[in-house]
N, C-alpha and C positions, 0 to 999 in steps of 0.2 A: 580637786577642789580649785581652781587657778588664783592666783593672786599675784596683781599687777607689781607688786611693791618687793617681788622676791627676785631676785637674778644671779644665777649662779653662771660663775665666769671662771676662767683659767688664772691661775695667778702670773702675772707679768713677771718677764723674766728679762735680763740684763743682757746684754753683750757687748762683746770686745770691739774695739776700734781696730779697724783693718787698714788702718794708713801705712804709706811706705809697700805695699804689696803690690804686685803686678796685678792686671786687668783679670787674669784666668785665675789668679791665686784668689782672686774676691768673688768673682763667681763661684768658685768650689768649696770658699768657707761660706759663703750666704747658701747653698744649696745643702751644706752638711748642716747649718743652721736650722733650715726649715725643716729636713728630717727629723732631726732630732727635737727640736719641737712638736712634729706631728706625731712622733712617737710618745713625747709627754703627755701630750693630750690627750691621745687614745690610749693612754694607761689610766690616766684621769678619768675619762668616759666611761671606761669599763667598770673601773672602781666606783663612782657614782652611779651607776645602772646596778651594779650586785648589791653595794647598798640598800638603794632604792627597793629594789627587789626584796633583799631581805627583812626591810622594812613592812612592807606590805604583807610578805607571810607570816609575818610574827606579829603585828600590829593588830588590834582588834578595828579598828578604824584607819581611811585614809588620813583623817585632822592627825591621828596620834602617828601616823606615820610622816607626817611632815613635821609635825611637832619634834620630833627623833629627829629628821634631818636638820631642821633648823638647829638643833643643839648640836651637832657639827660642826658649827661655824658659818654656816650661809650668810652670806651678806643681804641686808635689807636696805633698800634704796626707796626712803619716800619725798621725791618732790615739793618743797617750799609750799606750792601752790594747793596741794593735796592737804598739807595738815591741819587736821581742826581741832586737836586739844593734846594735852601733855599734862598728865597728872602725875605727881609725886606719889608712891606707897609704901608699906612698910609695915613688915611682918608683926603682927602683935603680940604674938608668943616670942619674937626673936627680932628685937628691934635691929639688930645690926643687918638684917637682911634687908634690904630695901631697894625697890623695882621703879620704873619708871613705866609707864602705859602711855603708849601714843595711838590717838583714835585719829582715824582716818575721815574725809568730807563724806566718802563713801560709805561709811560703817565699819571698814578694816580695825579691828584691835591689836597691837603688838606691846607683849610685854618683855621687857627686858630687864637684866639683871647682873651682876658681877663688875659692877665698873669699877675702873683703875681713882675715878675721884668722880664719887656719884653727883656731890656738889655741883661743881663743874658741868659736868655732863647735864644736869636739870636746869643751871642757869642759861648755858647757850642754847640749850633747846627752847626754854619757855623764852628766851629773848628773839630767838628766829621765828617764833610764833606770831608774837606781839611785832615784830617789823613788818611781816609781810601779811 
């Protein structure tokens, strides 16, 4: 199932300044960094493919596999013009478990939990929806 709000991308890396070096050293440094980045990205892609394959083999459905992948920390991006509703929710049997449901204009439902500051996150999301 394709979800247009899920974007998997590698974590950006920082690079050191190469000021004061000769042009050839700068080229060698740049090629070295590119090689290292390619190696890191390749390792991450292999790990992600292995994870997805594992989930597809062990999960009863593609949806369960996708949810397991999301639980691993995949970033979710919802453009403000696609934001339809922001709904707070609390677990009735455990009121300290708080969730935020985001519904997009095209009907996708996204549930979030584990906020550092639930009230602040809910306030900012609600305000963004109101302003847009």
